[in-house]
C-alpha positions in Angstrom: 69.1 116.8 175.6 71.0 114.1 177.3 72.2 110.8 175.8 69.3 108.8 177.2 66.7 111.3 175.8 68.5 111.2 172.4 68.4 107.4 172.2 64.7 107.4 173.3 63.8 110.0 170.6 65.8 108.1 168.0 64.0 104.9 168.8 60.6 106.5 168.5 61.6 108.4 165.4 62.8 105.2 163.5 59.8 103.1 164.8 57.3 105.7 163.5 59.0 107.2 160.5 57.1 105.2 157.8 53.8 105.6 159.6 54.3 109.4 159.8 55.3 109.4 156.1 52.1 107.6 155.2 50.1 110.0 157.3 51.7 113.2 156.0 52.0 112.3 152.3 48.3 112.7 151.5 48.2 116.0 153.4 51.3 117.6 151.7 50.9 115.8 148.4 54.6 115.2 147.9 57.2 112.9 149.6 60.0 115.5 150.1 57.6 117.9 151.9 56.4 115.0 154.1 60.0 114.2 155.0 60.7 117.8 155.8 57.7 117.9 158.1 58.9 114.8 159.9 62.4 116.2 160.3 61.0 119.4 161.7 58.9 117.5 164.2 62.1 115.6 165.3 63.9 118.9 165.7 61.0 120.2 167.9 61.2 117.0 169.9 65.0 117.6 170.4 64.2 121.0 171.7 61.5 119.7 174.1 62.6 116.2 175.1 61.0 116.5 178.6 57.6 117.4 177.1 57.7 114.5 174.7 59.0 112.0 177.3 56.5 113.0 179.9 53.6 112.5 177.4 51.6 109.3 178.1 52.1 108.5 174.4 55.5 109.8 173.2 55.1 108.3 169.7 51.7 109.9 169.5 53.2 113.2 170.6 55.8 113.0 167.8 53.1 112.1 165.2 50.8 114.9 166.4 53.7 117.4 166.2 54.5 116.2 162.7 50.9 116.7 161.7 50.9 120.2 163.1 54.1 121.0 161.3 52.4 119.8 158.0 49.4 122.0 158.7 51.7 124.9 159.3 53.5 124.2 156.0 50.2 124.1 154.1 49.1 127.4 155.8 52.4 129.0 154.8 52.1 127.8 151.2 48.6 129.2 151.0 49.7 132.5 152.4 52.6 132.7 149.9 50.2 131.9 147.1 48.0 134.8 148.2 50.9 137.1 148.7 53.1 136.5 145.7 52.7 136.8 142.0 53.8 133.3 140.8 57.2 133.4 139.2 55.8 131.5 136.2 54.0 134.7 135.3 57.3 136.7 135.5 59.7 134.3 133.9 59.2 132.0 130.9 59.8 128.2 131.2 63.0 128.4 129.2 66.7 128.5 130.2 68.2 131.9 131.0 70.1 132.0 127.7 66.8 132.1 125.9 65.2 134.9 128.0 64.6 138.3 126.4 66.0 141.5 127.7 63.2 142.3 130.2 63.6 138.8 131.7 67.3 139.3 132.0 66.8 142.6 133.8 64.4 140.8 136.2 66.9 138.0 136.8 69.7 140.6 137.3 67.5 142.4 139.9 67.0 139.0 141.7 70.8 138.4 141.5 71.3 141.8 143.2 69.3 140.4 146.1 70.5 136.8 146.3 73.5 134.8 145.2 73.4 133.1 141.8 73.6 129.7 143.5 70.6 130.4 145.7 68.7 131.8 142.8 69.4 128.7 140.7 68.3 126.5 143.5 65.1 128.6 143.9 64.4 128.6 140.2 64.9 124.8 139.9 62.4 124.2 142.7 59.8 126.9 141.9 59.9 127.2 138.1 61.4 124.0 136.8 59.4 121.8 139.1 62.3 119.9 140.6 61.7 118.0 143.8 63.6 119.3 146.8 65.4 116.0 147.0 66.7 116.3 143.4 67.6 120.0 143.8 69.5 119.1 147.0 71.5 116.4 145.3 72.3 118.6 142.4 73.5 121.3 144.8 75.4 118.8 147.0 73.5 119.9 150.2 71.1 118.2 152.6 67.3 118.1 151.9 66.8 120.4 155.0 69.4 122.9 153.8 67.8 122.9 150.4 64.4 123.6 151.8 65.6 126.4 154.1 67.7 128.0 151.3 64.7 128.1 149.0 62.6 129.5 151.8 65.1 132.2 152.7 65.6 133.1 149.0 61.9 133.5 148.6 61.7 135.7 151.7 64.6 137.9 150.5 63.0 138.3 147.1 59.6 139.1 148.7 61.2 141.7 150.9 63.1 143.3 148.0 59.8 143.5 145.9 57.9 145.0 148.9 60.6 147.6 149.5 61.3 148.5 145.8 58.3 147.5 143.7 59.2 150.0 141.0 62.4 148.0 140.3 60.5 144.7 139.7 57.4 145.9 137.9 
């Protein structure tokens, strides 16, 4: 992407950010997810600047892309709900120091697969109900990095459970 395309995208992004946020919030039901969808749409626009600029309505192209990203996020969430046993069933809502021995074994199995930092981030978002924004601030990382780390941790744990179910159940 050249400088002219970058400026064009930035103008469209800033001019339509609030509108996209208002459109995506009711779909995704939380502000951080809506912001992630908008960021992902901007990333896609950066990868395909000619496609966006050649559109008769570049702002509409960006908004439509953000909407499609939001729908993909919902589809992925639904797939994960069907695929996974919720961690709430596996782990109590208490701090690790209050967990019993079987819970500690499960946590240790998880820590064999992912780092303690990633597991803590994952636990905060999935079990403790933290917003991605708050978890990102607590970890000192960007919102996008937080979202991707939680997603990667979930994939690693899923893969480990699929490969060795006897260790986890």
